[in-house]
C-alpha positions as CSV (number, residue, x, y, z in Angstrom):
1,M,38.1,11.8,17.3
2,S,40.3,11.2,14.0
3,D,39.1,7.4,14.0
4,E,35.4,8.5,14.3
5,T,36.1,10.9,11.3
6,D,37.9,7.9,9.2
7,N,34.9,5.5,10.1
8,A,32.5,8.4,8.9
9,V,34.6,8.8,5.6
10,D,34.6,5.2,4.8
11,Q,31.1,4.6,5.6
12,E,30.2,7.6,3.2
13,S,32.6,6.1,0.8
14,M,31.0,2.7,0.8
15,A,27.7,4.2,0.1
16,D,28.8,6.0,-2.7
17,D,30.4,3.2,-4.2
18,W,27.0,0.9,-3.5
19,A,25.0,3.8,-5.2
20,A,27.3,3.8,-8.1
21,A,27.0,0.1,-8.5
22,M,23.4,0.0,-8.4
23,E,23.2,3.3,-10.8
24,E,25.3,1.1,-13.3
25,Q,23.6,-2.0,-12.9
26,T,20.1,-0.2,-13.6
27,G,21.4,1.5,-16.6
28,A,22.8,-1.9,-18.1
29,E,19.4,-3.5,-17.4
30,G,17.5,-0.8,-18.9
31,D,18.2,-2.2,-22.5
32,T,17.6,-5.8,-21.8
33,A,14.3,-5.0,-19.6
34,S,11.8,-5.2,-22.6
35,A,13.3,-8.2,-24.0
36,D,12.8,-10.5,-20.7
37,S,9.6,-10.2,-19.1
38,Q,11.1,-12.0,-16.1
39,E,13.3,-9.2,-15.0
40,A,13.0,-7.4,-11.7
41,K,10.2,-4.7,-11.9
42,P,10.5,-1.6,-9.6
43,V,8.6,-1.8,-6.5
44,D,5.4,0.5,-6.4
45,L,5.8,2.1,-3.0
46,D,2.3,3.5,-3.1
47,E,0.8,-0.1,-2.7
48,L,2.5,-0.2,0.8
49,N,1.3,2.9,2.3
50,D,-1.6,2.6,4.5
51,E,-3.7,5.6,4.0
52,T,-5.4,5.0,7.2
53,I,-2.4,5.9,9.5
54,P,-0.8,9.3,9.0
55,L,2.7,9.4,9.0
56,G,3.6,11.3,11.9
57,D,1.4,8.9,13.8
58,P,3.3,8.3,17.3
59,K,1.7,4.5,17.4
60,L,3.9,3.6,14.0
61,D,7.1,5.6,15.1
62,V,7.4,3.3,18.2
63,I,8.0,0.2,15.8
64,L,10.0,1.9,13.2
65,D,13.4,1.4,15.3
66,I,12.9,-2.2,16.2
67,P,15.3,-4.1,14.9
68,V,14.6,-7.2,12.7
69,T,16.7,-9.8,11.4
70,L,17.3,-10.3,7.5
71,T,18.5,-13.4,6.2
72,M,19.4,-14.7,2.8
73,E,18.8,-18.3,2.3
74,V,20.9,-20.1,-0.2
75,G,19.5,-23.4,0.6
76,N,18.7,-26.3,2.9
77,T,18.9,-30.2,3.2
78,E,18.0,-32.9,5.8
79,I,20.6,-35.0,7.0
80,A,21.0,-37.8,9.5
81,I,22.9,-37.1,12.8
82,R,25.3,-39.7,12.1
83,N,26.2,-37.9,8.7
84,L,26.2,-34.6,10.4
85,L,28.8,-36.1,13.1
86,Q,31.0,-37.0,10.1
87,L,31.3,-33.8,8.7
88,S,34.8,-32.3,8.9
89,Q,36.8,-29.4,7.2
90,G,36.6,-30.0,3.3
91,S,33.0,-31.8,3.5
92,V,30.5,-30.8,0.9
93,V,26.9,-30.9,1.7
94,E,24.3,-30.8,-1.3
95,L,21.4,-28.5,-0.8
96,D,18.0,-28.5,-2.6
97,R,18.6,-25.6,-4.4
98,V,20.0,-25.6,-8.1
99,A,23.2,-23.3,-9.0
100,G,22.0,-19.8,-10.2
101,E,18.5,-20.2,-8.6
102,P,17.6,-16.8,-6.5
103,L,18.3,-16.8,-2.9
104,D,15.4,-16.3,-0.4
105,V,15.4,-13.0,1.7
106,K,13.6,-13.6,4.9
107,V,12.7,-11.0,7.6
108,N,12.5,-12.8,11.1
109,G,11.9,-16.3,9.1
110,T,9.2,-14.8,6.8
111,L,10.0,-14.9,3.1
112,I,9.6,-11.3,1.7
113,A,11.6,-11.4,-1.5
114,H,13.8,-13.3,-4.0
115,G,17.3,-12.2,-4.9
116,E,20.7,-12.6,-6.4
117,V,24.0,-12.3,-4.8
118,V,26.1,-9.1,-6.0
119,V,29.8,-8.2,-4.8
120,L,31.3,-4.4,-4.4
121,N,34.3,-3.7,-2.7
122,D,34.9,-7.4,-1.6
123,K,31.7,-7.2,0.5
124,Y,28.4,-9.3,-0.5
125,G,25.3,-7.8,-1.2
126,I,21.5,-9.0,-2.6
127,R,19.8,-7.6,-5.6
128,L,16.0,-8.0,-5.1
129,T,14.6,-9.5,-8.0
130,D,11.1,-10.5,-6.7
131,V,9.6,-8.8,-3.8
132,I,6.6,-10.6,-2.2
133,S,3.5,-8.2,-1.8
134,P,2.2,-7.7,1.6
135,Q,-1.0,-9.2,0.8
136,E,0.7,-12.4,-0.6
137,R,2.8,-12.3,2.9
138,I,-0.4,-12.1,4.9
139,K,-2.1,-15.1,3.1
140,R,1.3,-17.2,3.9
141,L,1.1,-16.3,7.3
142,R,-2.3,-18.4,7.4
């Protein structure tokens, strides 16, 4: 039982650390947001609400617990099988992305946002810098 308690305390502590880091970052960016129009803008969650589906709708509740895979893509490249077979420890593979360029954030392979890597307590995270609107995602599916 003490392991479960320790684990819960560790998770709560980690959540507090993430919240503090995000609050600190938001406060630091607040001063420069007007200077750079390319800064991340808050997402208006009202645009994601579908007024035709009540929040307590049991049809919607069924899908809310379905797990999806969230991935961050640094870049990619095409490589011949001959070169692939020659890769060994220490080999470097050049990607199609420039250093400092935002990562692609995908859900089940569909691009939903761009972001940058952050580190907190030796763990990686991602700060979303540009979220693709639901309308744009639907256009990309076609």
